C-alpha positions in Angstrom: -81.8 -37.1 -13.4 -78.5 -36.1 -14.8 -75.7 -38.5 -15.2 -73.2 -38.4 -12.4 -69.8 -37.0 -13.4 -66.9 -37.5 -11.0 -64.8 -34.4 -10.3 -61.9 -33.8 -12.6 -58.8 -35.3 -11.1 -55.8 -32.9 -11.3 -52.8 -34.5 -12.9 -49.7 -32.5 -12.2 -47.5 -31.5 -15.1 -44.4 -33.3 -14.1 -42.4 -31.6 -16.8 -43.1 -28.1 -15.5 -42.3 -29.1 -11.9 -39.1 -30.7 -12.9 -38.0 -27.6 -14.8 -38.9 -25.4 -11.8 -36.9 -27.7 -9.5 -34.0 -27.7 -11.9 -34.0 -23.9 -12.0 -34.2 -23.6 -8.2 -31.2 -25.9 -7.9 -29.2 -23.9 -10.4 -30.0 -20.7 -8.5 -29.0 -22.3 -5.2 -25.7 -23.5 -6.8 -25.0 -20.2 -8.4 -25.7 -18.4 -5.1 -23.4 -20.8 -3.1 -20.7 -20.4 -5.8 -21.0 -16.6 -5.6 -20.7 -16.6 -1.8 -17.7 -18.9 -1.9 -16.0 -16.8 -4.5 -16.6 -13.7 -2.5 -15.2 -15.3 0.6 -12.2 -16.6 -1.3 -11.6 -13.2 -2.8 -11.8 -11.5 0.6 -9.4 -14.1 2.1 -7.0 -13.7 -0.8 -7.1 -9.9 -0.4 -6.3 -10.1 3.3 -3.4 -12.5 2.6 -2.0 -10.3 -0.1 -2.2 -7.1 1.9 -0.8 -8.7 5.0 2.1 -10.0 2.9 2.6 -6.5 1.6 2.9 -5.1 5.1 5.5 -7.7 6.0 7.4 -7.0 2.8 7.4 -3.3 3.5 8.9 -4.0 6.9 11.6 -6.2 5.4 12.5 -3.5 2.9 12.9 -0.9 5.8 15.0 -3.3 7.9 17.3 -4.3 5.1 17.9 -0.8 3.8 18.6 0.7 7.3 20.9 -2.3 8.2 23.5 -0.7 6.0 23.6 2.9 7.2 26.5 3.9 5.0 24.3 3.0 2.0 20.9 3.8 3.3 18.7 6.8 4.1 20.8 9.5 5.9 19.9 9.9 9.6 19.0 13.6 9.2 16.6 12.8 6.4 14.8 10.0 8.2 14.5 12.0 11.4 13.0 14.9 9.5 10.5 12.8 7.5 6.9 13.4 8.4 5.5 10.4 6.5 7.2 7.3 5.1 5.7 5.3 2.1 7.1 1.9 1.1 6.0 0.2 -2.1 7.7 -3.3 -2.2 8.2 -5.1 -5.5 6.9 -2.3 -7.7 8.2 -3.1 -11.1 8.1 -6.5 -12.9 10.2 -6.6 -15.9 9.7 -3.1 -17.1 12.1 -0.6 -18.7 13.2 2.7 -17.1 10.1 4.8 -17.3 6.4 4.8 -18.0 3.3 3.0 -16.8 4.7 1.2 -13.7 2.2 0.5 -11.0 2.5 -0.7 -7.4 0.8 -0.9 -4.1 2.3 0.0 -0.8 1.8 1.3 2.7 2.4 4.7 4.4 2.6 5.8 8.0 2.9 9.4 9.4 4.2 10.9 12.6 1.6 11.8 15.2 1.8 13.0 18.7 1.6 9.4 19.8 4.2 8.0 17.5 3.8 6.5 14.0 0.3 6.2 12.7 -1.5 3.0 11.7 -0.7 2.2 8.1 -2.8 3.5 5.2 -2.7 1.7 1.9 -1.8 3.4 -1.3 -1.5 2.7 -5.0 1.0 4.6 -7.2 1.2 4.6 -10.9 1.8 6.6 -14.1 4.5 9.1 -14.4 8.3 8.7 -14.8 10.4 6.6 -12.4 14.2 6.7 -12.6 14.5 2.9 -12.2 17.4 0.9 -13.3 17.0 -0.5 -16.8 15.9 -4.1 -17.0 14.9 -4.2 -13.3 12.8 -7.3 -12.4 11.7 -6.0 -9.0 12.0 -2.5 -7.6 11.3 -1.4 -4.0 10.2 2.3 -3.9 10.4 4.5 -0.8 9.0 8.0 -0.7 9.6 10.3 2.3 7.2 13.3 2.7 9.3 16.0 4.2 7.2 19.1 4.9 3.6 20.0 5.7 2.7 20.8 2.1 3.8 17.4 1.0 1.9 15.8 3.9 -1.3 17.7 3.1 -1.1 16.6 -0.5 -0.7 13.0 0.6 -3.6 13.3 3.1 -5.9 14.4 0.3 -5.8 10.7 -0.7 -5.4 11.7 -4.4 -2.0 13.3 -4.9 0.2 13.8 -8.0 4.0 14.0 -7.7 4.6 16.5 -10.4 6.0 20.0 -10.9 7.1 21.5 -7.6 5.5 18.5 -5.8 7.6 16.0 -7.7 9.7 13.6 -5.6 13.4 14.5 -5.7 16.1 11.9 -5.7 17.1 11.6 -2.0 20.7 11.6 -0.7 22.2 8.3 0.3 24.6 7.5 3.1 25.0 7.8 6.9 24.7 11.6 6.7 23.3 14.0 4.1 25.9 16.2 2.6 25.9 19.7 3.9 25.9 20.9 0.3 22.6 19.3 -0.6 19.4 21.3 -0.6 17.0 18.5 0.5 15.7 20.8 3.3 14.9 23.6 1.0 11.2 23.4 0.1 11.5 19.7 -0.7 8.0 18.1 -0.4 9.2 14.5 -1.0 12.3 12.5 -1.4 12.3 9.2 -3.2 14.6 6.1 -3.3 14.6 2.8 -5.1 16.3 -0.5 -4.4 16.9 -3.0 -7.2 19.3 -5.9 -7.4 20.8 -4.8 -4.0 21.5 -1.3 -5.2 19.9 1.5 -3.2 19.8 4.9 -4.8 17.9 8.1 -4.8 15.5 8.4 -7.8 13.4 11.2 -9.1 9.7 10.5 -9.5 7.6 12.9 -11.7 4.0 12.7 -12.7 3.1 9.6 -10.6 -0.3 9.6 -9.0 -0.8 8.4 -5.4 -4.2 7.5 -4.1 -5.8 5.4 -1.5 -6.0 1.7 -2.1 -9.5 1.0 -1.0 -9.5 -2.7 -1.6 -6.4 -3.2 0.7 -7.9 -0.8 3.2 -11.1 -2.9 3.4 -9.2 -6.1 3.5 -7.2 -5.1 6.7 -9.7 -2.8 8.5 -12.9 -4.5 7.4 -14.2 -1.3 5.9 -13.2 1.7 3.9 -11.8 3.7 6.8 -10.9 7.4 6.3 -7.5 7.9 4.8 -6.8 11.2 6.6 -8.1 9.9 9.9 -5.8 6.8 9.6 -2.6 8.8 9.0 -3.5 11.4 11.6 -3.5 8.8 14.3 -7.3 8.4 14.7 -7.3 4.6 13.8 -5.9 1.8 15.9 -3.1 -0.2 14.1 -4.1 -3.8 13.5 -1.9 -6.6 14.6 -1.0 -7.4 11.0 0.9 -4.0 10.9 3.2 -4.8 13.8 6.2 -5.9 11.7 6.0 -2.8 9.4 5.6 -0.3 12.3 8.3 -2.1 14.3 10.7 -1.7 11.3 10.0 2.0 11.0 10.5 2.5 14.8 13.7 0.4 14.7 15.0 2.6 11.8 14.4 5.7 13.8 15.8 4.3 17.0 18.9 3.1 15.1 19.6 6.6 13.8 19.2 8.1 17.3 21.7 5.6 18.7 24.2 6.5 16.0 23.8 10.2 16.7 24.3 9.6 20.4 27.4 7.5 19.8 28.9 10.1 17.5 28.2 12.8 20.0 30.3 11.2 22.7 
């Protein structure tokens, strides 16, 4: 008879198991950190974009509160789209390389559209030297300018450059802002509101801000054509645009009496 040999007893390799457990914990921690960072980034993007909407509304309200030094009634009433870029420049010189994010709304058959989000940069801006913060407003005045804007990638250059807009309660009869003017632009810095020329700047959809507010990358043209419902966070901005238009209508009625 053979000698009985007991079955080999399996002794786990504790070192290998510990390493596996350690790696699994590291993966779990990394995944949790990534999820938290993604959530924090999304929350931050929503807060920043909401604040930009509110700032754009404040810019409109403050500029139109002084009609003798604001956008002329005739110009505002003729504008087909209004873009506001609050706090565009931070310590730059007059021209070159400035970048900003803003919001734009266009007239539709049902009133002003839900806001679309834009970024603007490059080109030359006639900003005041040494400006710490510049609010930029661009009005798109005719169908050609609007179609360029709706392409979601538009360059203000050549014939399509933004002309310095007139300032005051009324546009001077001698100005040619109605003649083939695709866009008029203004800046406000240190309380001074003036018309400024913008040439070579590129305007395109700000997809990050769009997703932050709407939850997805909604179509730029559809938004500005009135096919997207305005979110509650846009109420203050749209209210400011509507108030500016209403104020000009009231002034026109009072002057007509």
